C-alpha positions as CSV (number, residue, x, y, z in Angstrom):
1,X,0.1,-0.3,-0.2
2,X,1.8,3.4,-1.2
3,X,0.0,6.8,-0.3
4,X,0.3,9.7,-2.9
5,X,-1.3,13.0,-3.4
6,X,-3.7,12.1,-5.6
7,X,-5.5,9.2,-3.3
8,X,-6.2,11.8,-1.2
9,X,-9.0,13.5,-3.6
10,X,-11.1,10.5,-3.3
11,X,-9.2,7.9,-1.1
12,X,-11.4,5.2,-2.2
13,X,-8.5,2.7,-3.2
14,X,-7.2,3.1,0.2
15,X,-9.8,2.9,1.9
16,X,-10.6,-0.4,0.5
17,X,-7.1,-1.7,1.1
18,X,-7.6,-0.8,4.6
19,X,-10.8,-2.7,4.3
20,X,-9.1,-5.6,3.2
21,X,-6.5,-5.9,5.9
22,X,-8.9,-5.3,8.6
23,X,-11.1,-8.4,6.7
24,X,-7.6,-10.6,6.7
25,X,-6.3,-9.5,10.7
26,X,-10.3,-10.8,11.5
27,X,-9.7,-14.2,9.8
28,X,-6.2,-15.0,11.0
29,X,-6.1,-17.6,13.4
30,X,-6.1,-17.0,17.1
31,X,-3.6,-19.6,17.9
32,X,-1.2,-16.4,17.7
33,X,-3.0,-13.2,19.2
34,X,-0.3,-11.2,19.7
35,X,0.2,-11.3,15.9
36,X,-3.5,-10.0,15.8
37,X,-3.2,-7.3,18.7
38,X,-0.3,-6.2,16.6
39,X,-1.8,-5.8,13.3
40,X,-4.9,-4.0,14.5
41,X,-2.8,-1.7,16.2
42,X,-0.7,-1.4,13.1
43,X,-4.0,-0.9,11.3
44,X,-4.9,1.6,13.4
45,X,-2.4,3.8,12.7
46,X,-1.8,3.7,9.3
47,X,-5.6,4.3,9.1
48,X,-5.0,7.8,11.1
49,X,-2.2,8.2,9.2
50,X,-4.3,8.2,6.2
51,X,-7.0,10.5,8.1
52,X,-4.7,12.8,8.8
53,X,-3.0,13.3,5.3
54,X,-6.7,13.6,3.8
55,X,-7.6,15.9,6.4
56,X,-4.7,18.2,5.4
57,X,-5.9,17.9,2.1
58,X,-9.3,19.2,3.0
59,X,-8.6,22.0,5.5
60,X,-9.9,24.3,3.5
61,X,-13.2,22.7,3.1
62,X,-13.1,21.0,-0.2
63,X,-11.1,17.8,-1.6
64,X,-10.8,19.1,-5.1
65,X,-9.7,22.8,-4.1
66,X,-5.9,23.4,-4.5
67,X,-3.9,21.8,-1.4
68,X,-3.4,23.9,1.5
69,X,-0.9,22.6,3.1
70,X,1.6,20.7,0.4
71,X,4.8,20.6,2.5
72,X,3.2,19.1,6.1
73,X,1.2,17.0,3.6
74,X,4.1,15.3,2.0
75,X,5.8,14.6,5.3
76,X,2.4,12.7,6.2
77,X,2.7,10.9,2.8
78,X,6.2,10.0,3.7
79,X,5.6,8.9,6.9
80,X,2.7,6.7,6.3
81,X,4.5,4.9,2.9
82,X,7.5,4.6,6.0
83,X,4.6,2.9,8.2
84,X,3.3,0.6,5.0
85,X,7.3,-0.8,4.6
86,X,8.0,-1.4,8.3
87,X,4.6,-3.0,8.5
88,X,5.8,-5.3,5.3
89,X,9.1,-5.8,6.9
90,X,7.8,-6.9,10.2
91,X,5.6,-9.0,9.4
92,X,8.3,-10.6,6.6
93,X,10.6,-11.3,9.3
94,X,7.9,-12.7,11.6
95,X,7.4,-15.1,9.1
96,X,11.0,-16.8,9.5
97,X,10.9,-16.2,12.8
98,X,10.5,-17.5,16.3
99,X,6.9,-16.8,16.1
100,X,6.4,-16.0,19.4
101,X,4.7,-12.8,21.5
102,X,8.3,-12.0,22.3
103,X,8.9,-10.6,18.5
104,X,6.0,-8.7,18.9
105,X,7.2,-7.2,21.9
106,X,10.2,-6.6,20.6
107,X,8.7,-4.5,17.7
108,X,6.4,-2.3,20.4
109,X,9.8,-1.8,22.5
110,X,11.2,-0.4,19.3
111,X,8.2,1.7,18.6
112,X,8.4,3.1,22.1
113,X,5.1,1.1,22.3
114,X,3.7,-1.4,25.0
């Protein structure tokens, strides 16, 4: 999932991807609840970044109007895309790890979370 400025005008593609992500999370086995919880938190974080970027774009009242603050929005888009890369890297690492709660706790600790 990569966010671009054009995604902020409609955002349907990104919204559909988040809906699919949440559906995928819900279908995961309950054998690894720590993974489901982490993915849920990450989906929320990504959704918040997307919403912040859309609100920044719509700050002047219209999604079709000229961009209101392109500099800060560019930073938000970069943060969103970095979040995407980090989530993918963690999922790839998890697949080849011991697949324990400790793996996820380490990510949370690195991020300053739980």
